[in-house]
C-alpha positions as CSV (number, residue, x, y, z in Angstrom):
1,M,2.5,46.6,-34.5
2,W,3.4,44.1,-37.3
3,T,6.2,41.8,-38.2
4,L,8.4,41.8,-41.3
5,A,9.8,38.4,-42.1
6,L,12.8,38.2,-44.5
7,R,14.0,34.9,-45.7
8,G,17.7,34.3,-46.2
9,G,19.0,36.7,-48.9
10,A,15.7,38.6,-49.1
11,R,15.6,42.4,-49.6
12,V,12.7,44.8,-49.1
13,A,12.7,48.4,-50.3
14,V,12.0,51.1,-47.7
15,V,9.7,53.7,-49.1
16,A,10.2,56.8,-47.0
17,A,6.5,57.9,-47.0
18,E,5.4,54.5,-45.8
19,W,8.1,54.0,-43.1
20,C,8.6,57.5,-41.9
21,D,7.4,56.9,-38.3
22,A,8.4,53.3,-38.0
23,F,10.7,51.9,-35.3
24,G,12.0,48.4,-35.9
25,V,13.4,45.8,-33.5
26,V,15.3,42.8,-34.8
27,T,13.6,39.8,-33.0
28,C,15.3,37.0,-34.9
29,G,18.3,36.7,-37.1
30,R,20.2,39.6,-38.6
31,V,19.2,42.5,-40.8
32,Q,21.5,44.7,-42.9
33,L,20.6,48.3,-43.7
34,E,21.2,49.3,-47.3
35,L,22.2,53.0,-47.5
36,R,21.0,55.6,-49.9
37,D,23.9,55.2,-52.3
38,G,23.4,51.5,-52.4
39,E,26.4,50.7,-50.2
40,P,25.9,48.1,-47.4
41,G,25.2,49.6,-44.0
42,P,25.5,48.1,-40.6
43,V,24.3,44.6,-39.8
44,L,21.9,44.6,-36.8
45,G,21.4,41.5,-34.6
46,H,18.8,40.3,-32.2
47,G,17.5,43.0,-29.9
48,A,18.8,45.9,-32.0
49,G,16.4,48.8,-32.4
50,F,16.4,51.4,-35.2
51,W,14.5,54.3,-36.6
52,L,14.2,54.8,-40.4
53,R,13.1,58.4,-40.4
54,G,15.7,60.7,-41.8
55,T,18.4,57.9,-42.1
56,G,18.5,57.6,-45.9
57,V,18.1,53.8,-45.6
58,R,16.7,52.6,-48.8
59,A,16.3,48.9,-48.1
60,L,16.5,46.2,-45.4
61,R,18.3,43.0,-46.3
62,N,18.8,39.6,-44.7
63,P,22.5,38.7,-45.1
64,G,22.0,35.2,-43.5
65,R,20.4,32.0,-44.5
66,R,17.7,31.8,-41.9
67,T,14.6,33.9,-41.8
68,A,15.1,37.2,-40.0
69,R,12.2,39.0,-38.3
70,V,11.8,42.6,-37.5
71,R,9.0,43.9,-35.2
72,I,7.7,47.2,-36.6
73,V,6.0,49.7,-34.3
74,T,4.2,52.7,-35.7
75,P,2.2,55.3,-33.9
76,K,-1.0,54.5,-35.6
77,A,-2.4,51.2,-36.9
78,R,-2.5,51.3,-40.7
79,T,-2.2,49.2,-43.7
80,V,1.2,49.2,-45.2
81,T,1.8,48.7,-49.0
82,C,4.9,46.5,-49.3
83,Q,7.2,46.3,-52.3
84,S,9.8,43.6,-52.3
85,T,12.5,42.8,-54.9
86,H,12.8,39.3,-53.6
87,P,10.2,36.6,-53.8
88,Y,10.9,35.3,-50.3
89,A,10.2,38.6,-48.4
90,S,6.9,38.7,-46.7
91,Y,4.9,41.0,-44.5
92,R,2.5,40.0,-41.9
93,M,0.2,42.6,-40.4
94,M,-0.3,42.0,-36.7
95,E,-2.6,44.4,-34.8
96,E,-2.3,44.2,-31.1
97,R,-5.0,45.8,-29.1
98,H,-4.6,46.3,-25.4
99,E,-7.6,46.9,-23.3
100,Q,-7.2,48.5,-19.9
101,H,-9.4,47.2,-17.2
102,E,-10.1,49.7,-14.5
């Protein structure tokens, strides 16, 4: 699990091969999906969850002024290569390991 932080106005490209199994949950702020044809998609607020697989979403954008955060869950922990078209987009990898005590 990791967190994507998008400062106000930031945009980050969604590379299908890197995001194919990702499920996102908006934990702070709002995030707008940019559709395949470049048109603006829906704006998702706090608590909204979304899959990227097969949606044709090509970017995530923060339409607000405050930093938006999206918690990204993937089936396997892996390193993600991130490409941003905005200097204020940042990724922070956060591995969470849960140990079961029996």
